[in-house]
PDB file with one MODEL, atoms N, CA, C and O in Angstrom:
MODEL        1
ATOM      1  N   MET A   1      -8.152 -14.903  -2.091  1.00  0.00           N
ATOM      2  CA  MET A   1      -7.113 -14.471  -2.999  1.00  0.00           C
ATOM      3  C   MET A   1      -5.902 -15.383  -2.793  1.00  0.00           C
ATOM      4  O   MET A   1      -5.436 -15.556  -1.667  1.00  0.00           O
ATOM      5  N   PRO A   2      -5.403 -15.956  -3.863  1.00  0.00           N
ATOM      6  CA  PRO A   2      -4.248 -16.856  -3.734  1.00  0.00           C
ATOM      7  C   PRO A   2      -2.997 -16.129  -3.223  1.00  0.00           C
ATOM      8  O   PRO A   2      -2.790 -14.943  -3.479  1.00  0.00           O
ATOM      9  N   LEU A   3      -2.188 -16.877  -2.501  1.00  0.00           N
ATOM     10  CA  LEU A   3      -0.981 -16.301  -1.907  1.00  0.00           C
ATOM     11  C   LEU A   3      -0.023 -15.770  -2.967  1.00  0.00           C
ATOM     12  O   LEU A   3       0.635 -14.752  -2.751  1.00  0.00           O
ATOM     13  N   LEU A   4       0.061 -16.442  -4.099  1.00  0.00           N
ATOM     14  CA  LEU A   4       0.943 -15.992  -5.175  1.00  0.00           C
ATOM     15  C   LEU A   4       0.512 -14.620  -5.705  1.00  0.00           C
ATOM     16  O   LEU A   4       1.355 -13.786  -6.033  1.00  0.00           O
ATOM     17  N   GLN A   5      -0.794 -14.394  -5.784  1.00  0.00           N
ATOM     18  CA  GLN A   5      -1.299 -13.102  -6.246  1.00  0.00           C
ATOM     19  C   GLN A   5      -0.985 -12.004  -5.229  1.00  0.00           C
ATOM     20  O   GLN A   5      -0.641 -10.888  -5.618  1.00  0.00           O
ATOM     21  N   VAL A   6      -1.098 -12.301  -3.950  1.00  0.00           N
ATOM     22  CA  VAL A   6      -0.776 -11.320  -2.906  1.00  0.00           C
ATOM     23  C   VAL A   6       0.703 -10.949  -2.980  1.00  0.00           C
ATOM     24  O   VAL A   6       1.057  -9.772  -2.907  1.00  0.00           O
ATOM     25  N   VAL A   7       1.560 -11.952  -3.125  1.00  0.00           N
ATOM     26  CA  VAL A   7       2.999 -11.697  -3.216  1.00  0.00           C
ATOM     27  C   VAL A   7       3.322 -10.877  -4.465  1.00  0.00           C
ATOM     28  O   VAL A   7       4.160  -9.977  -4.417  1.00  0.00           O
ATOM     29  N   THR A   8       2.662 -11.184  -5.577  1.00  0.00           N
ATOM     30  CA  THR A   8       2.882 -10.433  -6.811  1.00  0.00           C
ATOM     31  C   THR A   8       2.481  -8.978  -6.645  1.00  0.00           C
ATOM     32  O   THR A   8       3.207  -8.084  -7.081  1.00  0.00           O
ATOM     33  N   ILE A   9       1.347  -8.729  -6.027  1.00  0.00           N
ATOM     34  CA  ILE A   9       0.897  -7.353  -5.799  1.00  0.00           C
ATOM     35  C   ILE A   9       1.869  -6.617  -4.886  1.00  0.00           C
ATOM     36  O   ILE A   9       2.174  -5.448  -5.124  1.00  0.00           O
ATOM     37  N   LEU A  10       2.360  -7.289  -3.842  1.00  0.00           N
ATOM     38  CA  LEU A  10       3.324  -6.661  -2.941  1.00  0.00           C
ATOM     39  C   LEU A  10       4.619  -6.311  -3.674  1.00  0.00           C
ATOM     40  O   LEU A  10       5.201  -5.253  -3.438  1.00  0.00           O
ATOM     41  N   ILE A  11       5.065  -7.194  -4.558  1.00  0.00           N
ATOM     42  CA  ILE A  11       6.275  -6.913  -5.337  1.00  0.00           C
ATOM     43  C   ILE A  11       6.051  -5.732  -6.266  1.00  0.00           C
ATOM     44  O   ILE A  11       6.915  -4.862  -6.374  1.00  0.00           O
ATOM     45  N   VAL A  12       4.910  -5.685  -6.936  1.00  0.00           N
ATOM     46  CA  VAL A  12       4.615  -4.574  -7.848  1.00  0.00           C
ATOM     47  C   VAL A  12       4.543  -3.252  -7.089  1.00  0.00           C
ATOM     48  O   VAL A  12       5.090  -2.249  -7.546  1.00  0.00           O
ATOM     49  N   VAL A  13       3.881  -3.238  -5.947  1.00  0.00           N
ATOM     50  CA  VAL A  13       3.789  -2.007  -5.146  1.00  0.00           C
ATOM     51  C   VAL A  13       5.176  -1.587  -4.672  1.00  0.00           C
ATOM     52  O   VAL A  13       5.508  -0.402  -4.694  1.00  0.00           O
ATOM     53  N   GLY A  14       5.976  -2.544  -4.248  1.00  0.00           N
ATOM     54  CA  GLY A  14       7.326  -2.229  -3.798  1.00  0.00           C
ATOM     55  C   GLY A  14       8.194  -1.659  -4.901  1.00  0.00           C
ATOM     56  O   GLY A  14       8.925  -0.693  -4.682  1.00  0.00           O
ATOM     57  N   VAL A  15       8.120  -2.250  -6.091  1.00  0.00           N
ATOM     58  CA  VAL A  15       8.908  -1.756  -7.221  1.00  0.00           C
ATOM     59  C   VAL A  15       8.438  -0.363  -7.635  1.00  0.00           C
ATOM     60  O   VAL A  15       9.262   0.506  -7.921  1.00  0.00           O
ATOM     61  N   LEU A  16       7.124  -0.141  -7.671  1.00  0.00           N
ATOM     62  CA  LEU A  16       6.613   1.196  -8.017  1.00  0.00           C
ATOM     63  C   LEU A  16       7.059   2.244  -7.001  1.00  0.00           C
ATOM     64  O   LEU A  16       7.451   3.349  -7.377  1.00  0.00           O
ATOM     65  N   LEU A  17       7.001   1.901  -5.716  1.00  0.00           N
ATOM     66  CA  LEU A  17       7.439   2.844  -4.694  1.00  0.00           C
ATOM     67  C   LEU A  17       8.941   3.104  -4.813  1.00  0.00           C
ATOM     68  O   LEU A  17       9.383   4.241  -4.648  1.00  0.00           O
ATOM     69  N   TRP A  18       9.718   2.078  -5.094  1.00  0.00           N
ATOM     70  CA  TRP A  18      11.156   2.256  -5.294  1.00  0.00           C
ATOM     71  C   TRP A  18      11.432   3.152  -6.494  1.00  0.00           C
ATOM     72  O   TRP A  18      12.290   4.031  -6.424  1.00  0.00           O
ATOM     73  N   LEU A  19      10.709   2.937  -7.601  1.00  0.00           N
ATOM     74  CA  LEU A  19      10.903   3.771  -8.789  1.00  0.00           C
ATOM     75  C   LEU A  19      10.559   5.231  -8.510  1.00  0.00           C
ATOM     76  O   LEU A  19      11.264   6.137  -8.954  1.00  0.00           O
ATOM     77  N   ILE A  20       9.471   5.454  -7.774  1.00  0.00           N
ATOM     78  CA  ILE A  20       9.097   6.823  -7.427  1.00  0.00           C
ATOM     79  C   ILE A  20      10.165   7.453  -6.547  1.00  0.00           C
ATOM     80  O   ILE A  20      10.564   8.595  -6.772  1.00  0.00           O
ATOM     81  N   ASN A  21      10.628   6.715  -5.549  1.00  0.00           N
ATOM     82  CA  ASN A  21      11.648   7.251  -4.645  1.00  0.00           C
ATOM     83  C   ASN A  21      12.979   7.495  -5.348  1.00  0.00           C
ATOM     84  O   ASN A  21      13.702   8.433  -5.012  1.00  0.00           O
ATOM     85  N   ARG A  22      13.293   6.663  -6.307  1.00  0.00           N
ATOM     86  CA  ARG A  22      14.594   6.731  -6.967  1.00  0.00           C
ATOM     87  C   ARG A  22      14.661   7.787  -8.069  1.00  0.00           C
ATOM     88  O   ARG A  22      15.652   8.508  -8.183  1.00  0.00           O
ATOM     89  N   PHE A  23      13.607   7.878  -8.877  1.00  0.00           N
ATOM     90  CA  PHE A  23      13.697   8.671 -10.090  1.00  0.00           C
ATOM     91  C   PHE A  23      12.866   9.952 -10.109  1.00  0.00           C
ATOM     92  O   PHE A  23      13.041  10.771 -11.011  1.00  0.00           O
ATOM     93  N   ILE A  24      11.976  10.151  -9.153  1.00  0.00           N
ATOM     94  CA  ILE A  24      11.204  11.389  -9.099  1.00  0.00           C
ATOM     95  C   ILE A  24      11.781  12.261  -7.990  1.00  0.00           C
ATOM     96  O   ILE A  24      11.725  11.899  -6.815  1.00  0.00           O
ATOM     97  N   PRO A  25      12.331  13.406  -8.367  1.00  0.00           N
ATOM     98  CA  PRO A  25      12.917  14.270  -7.338  1.00  0.00           C
ATOM     99  C   PRO A  25      11.835  14.945  -6.500  1.00  0.00           C
ATOM    100  O   PRO A  25      10.916  15.569  -7.030  1.00  0.00           O
ATOM    101  N   MET A  26      11.963  14.807  -5.193  1.00  0.00           N
ATOM    102  CA  MET A  26      11.043  15.468  -4.273  1.00  0.00           C
ATOM    103  C   MET A  26      11.730  15.625  -2.925  1.00  0.00           C
ATOM    104  O   MET A  26      12.732  14.971  -2.636  1.00  0.00           O
ATOM    105  N   GLN A  27      11.172  16.502  -2.117  1.00  0.00           N
ATOM    106  CA  GLN A  27      11.725  16.757  -0.791  1.00  0.00           C
ATOM    107  C   GLN A  27      11.680  15.488   0.060  1.00  0.00           C
ATOM    108  O   GLN A  27      10.817  14.630  -0.125  1.00  0.00           O
ATOM    109  N   GLY A  28      12.615  15.388   0.982  1.00  0.00           N
ATOM    110  CA  GLY A  28      12.669  14.228   1.858  1.00  0.00           C
ATOM    111  C   GLY A  28      11.431  14.065   2.714  1.00  0.00           C
ATOM    112  O   GLY A  28      11.005  12.944   2.990  1.00  0.00           O
ATOM    113  N   THR A  29      10.846  15.188   3.139  1.00  0.00           N
ATOM    114  CA  THR A  29       9.644  15.136   3.969  1.00  0.00           C
ATOM    115  C   THR A  29       8.478  14.548   3.181  1.00  0.00           C
ATOM    116  O   THR A  29       7.750  13.691   3.681  1.00  0.00           O
ATOM    117  N   ILE A  30       8.311  15.009   1.958  1.00  0.00           N
ATOM    118  CA  ILE A  30       7.220  14.504   1.124  1.00  0.00           C
ATOM    119  C   ILE A  30       7.439  13.024   0.817  1.00  0.00           C
ATOM    120  O   ILE A  30       6.490  12.241   0.802  1.00  0.00           O
ATOM    121  N   LYS A  31       8.673  12.651   0.578  1.00  0.00           N
ATOM    122  CA  LYS A  31       9.005  11.255   0.295  1.00  0.00           C
ATOM    123  C   LYS A  31       8.682  10.369   1.501  1.00  0.00           C
ATOM    124  O   LYS A  31       8.162   9.265   1.342  1.00  0.00           O
ATOM    125  N   SER A  32       8.989  10.851   2.694  1.00  0.00           N
ATOM    126  CA  SER A  32       8.688  10.087   3.910  1.00  0.00           C
ATOM    127  C   SER A  32       7.191   9.933   4.113  1.00  0.00           C
ATOM    128  O   SER A  32       6.720   8.860   4.491  1.00  0.00           O
ATOM    129  N   ILE A  33       6.444  10.998   3.863  1.00  0.00           N
ATOM    130  CA  ILE A  33       4.986  10.933   3.996  1.00  0.00           C
ATOM    131  C   ILE A  33       4.403   9.959   2.981  1.00  0.00           C
ATOM    132  O   ILE A  33       3.527   9.162   3.318  1.00  0.00           O
ATOM    133  N   LEU A  34       4.880  10.017   1.743  1.00  0.00           N
ATOM    134  CA  LEU A  34       4.409   9.101   0.702  1.00  0.00           C
ATOM    135  C   LEU A  34       4.694   7.652   1.085  1.00  0.00           C
ATOM    136  O   LEU A  34       3.828   6.788   0.946  1.00  0.00           O
ATOM    137  N   ASN A  35       5.897   7.392   1.561  1.00  0.00           N
ATOM    138  CA  ASN A  35       6.256   6.034   1.981  1.00  0.00           C
ATOM    139  C   ASN A  35       5.366   5.554   3.118  1.00  0.00           C
ATOM    140  O   ASN A  35       4.910   4.411   3.111  1.00  0.00           O
ATOM    141  N   ALA A  36       5.118   6.420   4.095  1.00  0.00           N
ATOM    142  CA  ALA A  36       4.280   6.049   5.242  1.00  0.00           C
ATOM    143  C   ALA A  36       2.848   5.749   4.800  1.00  0.00           C
ATOM    144  O   ALA A  36       2.248   4.778   5.261  1.00  0.00           O
ATOM    145  N   VAL A  37       2.305   6.568   3.921  1.00  0.00           N
ATOM    146  CA  VAL A  37       0.935   6.351   3.444  1.00  0.00           C
ATOM    147  C   VAL A  37       0.834   5.030   2.684  1.00  0.00           C
ATOM    148  O   VAL A  37      -0.118   4.273   2.877  1.00  0.00           O
ATOM    149  N   VAL A  38       1.800   4.755   1.833  1.00  0.00           N
ATOM    150  CA  VAL A  38       1.776   3.506   1.067  1.00  0.00           C
ATOM    151  C   VAL A  38       1.899   2.304   2.002  1.00  0.00           C
ATOM    152  O   VAL A  38       1.179   1.319   1.835  1.00  0.00           O
ATOM    153  N   VAL A  39       2.793   2.372   2.973  1.00  0.00           N
ATOM    154  CA  VAL A  39       2.966   1.251   3.910  1.00  0.00           C
ATOM    155  C   VAL A  39       1.704   1.040   4.734  1.00  0.00           C
ATOM    156  O   VAL A  39       1.293  -0.102   4.936  1.00  0.00           O
ATOM    157  N   ILE A  40       1.085   2.104   5.213  1.00  0.00           N
ATOM    158  CA  ILE A  40      -0.148   1.979   5.996  1.00  0.00           C
ATOM    159  C   ILE A  40      -1.259   1.374   5.154  1.00  0.00           C
ATOM    160  O   ILE A  40      -1.990   0.502   5.624  1.00  0.00           O
ATOM    161  N   CYS A  41      -1.393   1.829   3.912  1.00  0.00           N
ATOM    162  CA  CYS A  41      -2.423   1.279   3.025  1.00  0.00           C
ATOM    163  C   CYS A  41      -2.188  -0.205   2.744  1.00  0.00           C
ATOM    164  O   CYS A  41      -3.135  -0.992   2.733  1.00  0.00           O
ATOM    165  N   VAL A  42      -0.942  -0.585   2.519  1.00  0.00           N
ATOM    166  CA  VAL A  42      -0.634  -1.990   2.244  1.00  0.00           C
ATOM    167  C   VAL A  42      -0.905  -2.848   3.477  1.00  0.00           C
ATOM    168  O   VAL A  42      -1.435  -3.952   3.354  1.00  0.00           O
ATOM    169  N   VAL A  43      -0.551  -2.359   4.652  1.00  0.00           N
ATOM    170  CA  VAL A  43      -0.801  -3.119   5.881  1.00  0.00           C
ATOM    171  C   VAL A  43      -2.304  -3.291   6.105  1.00  0.00           C
ATOM    172  O   VAL A  43      -2.756  -4.383   6.447  1.00  0.00           O
ATOM    173  N   LEU A  44      -3.077  -2.225   5.916  1.00  0.00           N
ATOM    174  CA  LEU A  44      -4.531  -2.333   6.077  1.00  0.00           C
ATOM    175  C   LEU A  44      -5.125  -3.286   5.044  1.00  0.00           C
ATOM    176  O   LEU A  44      -6.032  -4.058   5.357  1.00  0.00           O
ATOM    177  N   TRP A  45      -4.615  -3.231   3.812  1.00  0.00           N
ATOM    178  CA  TRP A  45      -5.095  -4.136   2.770  1.00  0.00           C
ATOM    179  C   TRP A  45      -4.789  -5.591   3.134  1.00  0.00           C
ATOM    180  O   TRP A  45      -5.637  -6.467   2.966  1.00  0.00           O
ATOM    181  N   LEU A  46      -3.580  -5.843   3.632  1.00  0.00           N
ATOM    182  CA  LEU A  46      -3.212  -7.203   4.028  1.00  0.00           C
ATOM    183  C   LEU A  46      -4.062  -7.697   5.196  1.00  0.00           C
ATOM    184  O   LEU A  46      -4.492  -8.851   5.213  1.00  0.00           O
ATOM    185  N   LEU A  47      -4.303  -6.819   6.171  1.00  0.00           N
ATOM    186  CA  LEU A  47      -5.161  -7.211   7.289  1.00  0.00           C
ATOM    187  C   LEU A  47      -6.561  -7.562   6.806  1.00  0.00           C
ATOM    188  O   LEU A  47      -7.177  -8.505   7.302  1.00  0.00           O
ATOM    189  N   ASN A  48      -7.062  -6.803   5.838  1.00  0.00           N
ATOM    190  CA  ASN A  48      -8.387  -7.088   5.292  1.00  0.00           C
ATOM    191  C   ASN A  48      -8.381  -8.402   4.506  1.00  0.00           C
ATOM    192  O   ASN A  48      -9.315  -9.197   4.616  1.00  0.00           O
ATOM    193  N   ILE A  49      -7.337  -8.626   3.720  1.00  0.00           N
ATOM    194  CA  ILE A  49      -7.251  -9.848   2.920  1.00  0.00           C
ATOM    195  C   ILE A  49      -7.249 -11.090   3.816  1.00  0.00           C
ATOM    196  O   ILE A  49      -7.906 -12.083   3.501  1.00  0.00           O
ATOM    197  N   PHE A  50      -6.520 -11.038   4.919  1.00  0.00           N
ATOM    198  CA  PHE A  50      -6.417 -12.189   5.804  1.00  0.00           C
ATOM    199  C   PHE A  50      -7.523 -12.227   6.857  1.00  0.00           C
ATOM    200  O   PHE A  50      -7.505 -13.080   7.745  1.00  0.00           O
ATOM    201  N   GLY A  51      -8.484 -11.309   6.763  1.00  0.00           N
ATOM    202  CA  GLY A  51      -9.655 -11.353   7.625  1.00  0.00           C
ATOM    203  C   GLY A  51      -9.430 -10.856   9.029  1.00  0.00           C
ATOM    204  O   GLY A  51     -10.193 -11.203   9.930  1.00  0.00           O
ATOM    205  N   LEU A  52      -8.410 -10.057   9.245  1.00  0.00           N
ATOM    206  CA  LEU A  52      -8.126  -9.564  10.589  1.00  0.00           C
ATOM    207  C   LEU A  52      -8.643  -8.152  10.809  1.00  0.00           C
ATOM    208  O   LEU A  52      -8.532  -7.619  11.914  1.00  0.00           O
ATOM    209  N   PHE A  53      -9.200  -7.546   9.788  1.00  0.00           N
ATOM    210  CA  PHE A  53      -9.667  -6.169   9.881  1.00  0.00           C
ATOM    211  C   PHE A  53     -11.011  -6.078   9.160  1.00  0.00           C
ATOM    212  O   PHE A  53     -11.084  -5.578   8.038  1.00  0.00           O
ATOM    213  N   HIS A  54     -12.069  -6.559   9.804  1.00  0.00           N
ATOM    214  CA  HIS A  54     -13.375  -6.666   9.168  1.00  0.00           C
ATOM    215  C   HIS A  54     -14.034  -5.314   8.930  1.00  0.00           C
ATOM    216  O   HIS A  54     -14.821  -5.169   7.995  1.00  0.00           O
ATOM    217  N   SER A  55     -13.729  -4.332   9.752  1.00  0.00           N
ATOM    218  CA  SER A  55     -14.427  -3.050   9.621  1.00  0.00           C
ATOM    219  C   SER A  55     -13.981  -2.255   8.398  1.00  0.00           C
ATOM    220  O   SER A  55     -14.599  -1.239   8.082  1.00  0.00           O
ATOM    221  N   LEU A  56     -12.925  -2.685   7.696  1.00  0.00           N
ATOM    222  CA  LEU A  56     -12.485  -1.987   6.506  1.00  0.00           C
ATOM    223  C   LEU A  56     -13.536  -2.067   5.399  1.00  0.00           C
ATOM    224  O   LEU A  56     -13.634  -1.159   4.574  1.00  0.00           O
ATOM    225  N   ALA A  57     -14.302  -3.122   5.374  1.00  0.00           N
ATOM    226  CA  ALA A  57     -15.322  -3.277   4.339  1.00  0.00           C
ATOM    227  C   ALA A  57     -16.447  -2.257   4.491  1.00  0.00           C
ATOM    228  O   ALA A  57     -17.155  -1.972   3.525  1.00  0.00           O
ATOM    229  N   GLY A  58     -16.622  -1.702   5.695  1.00  0.00           N
ATOM    230  CA  GLY A  58     -17.685  -0.732   5.918  1.00  0.00           C
ATOM    231  C   GLY A  58     -17.324   0.683   5.557  1.00  0.00           C
ATOM    232  O   GLY A  58     -18.173   1.570   5.649  1.00  0.00           O
ATOM    233  N   ILE A  59     -16.101   0.928   5.150  1.00  0.00           N
ATOM    234  CA  ILE A  59     -15.656   2.272   4.814  1.00  0.00           C
ATOM    235  C   ILE A  59     -15.975   2.549   3.348  1.00  0.00           C
ATOM    236  O   ILE A  59     -15.579   1.788   2.465  1.00  0.00           O
ATOM    237  N   HIS A  60     -16.686   3.633   3.098  1.00  0.00           N
ATOM    238  CA  HIS A  60     -17.030   4.006   1.726  1.00  0.00           C
ATOM    239  C   HIS A  60     -16.544   5.423   1.461  1.00  0.00           C
ATOM    240  O   HIS A  60     -16.719   6.315   2.292  1.00  0.00           O
ATOM    241  N   VAL A  61     -15.946   5.621   0.321  1.00  0.00           N
ATOM    242  CA  VAL A  61     -15.480   6.942  -0.084  1.00  0.00           C
ATOM    243  C   VAL A  61     -16.433   7.447  -1.163  1.00  0.00           C
ATOM    244  O   VAL A  61     -16.671   6.765  -2.160  1.00  0.00           O
ATOM    245  N   GLY A  62     -16.966   8.624  -0.960  1.00  0.00           N
ATOM    246  CA  GLY A  62     -17.936   9.144  -1.916  1.00  0.00           C
ATOM    247  C   GLY A  62     -19.323   8.647  -1.620  1.00  0.00           C
ATOM    248  O   GLY A  62     -19.675   8.379  -0.471  1.00  0.00           O
ATOM    249  N   ARG A  63     -20.123   8.524  -2.688  1.00  0.00           N
ATOM    250  CA  ARG A  63     -21.507   8.096  -2.502  1.00  0.00           C
ATOM    251  C   ARG A  63     -21.602   6.651  -2.556  1.00  0.00           C
ATOM    252  O   ARG A  63     -22.694   6.099  -2.419  1.00  0.00           O
TER     253      ARG A  63
ENDMDL
END
């Protein structure tokens, strides 16, 4: 995956998370959990993209 595409995806995810945090009213606890989940998912995705987390490919959700 080209570096420009990775940066673009990171910018889009960041802007979407900012929009959700800014314009959707929710409790601070829920907002913190949402932010943590998104950050963890992005970090795991980046580790997989750069080949540092090979076992992520073995995880299947559903059938």
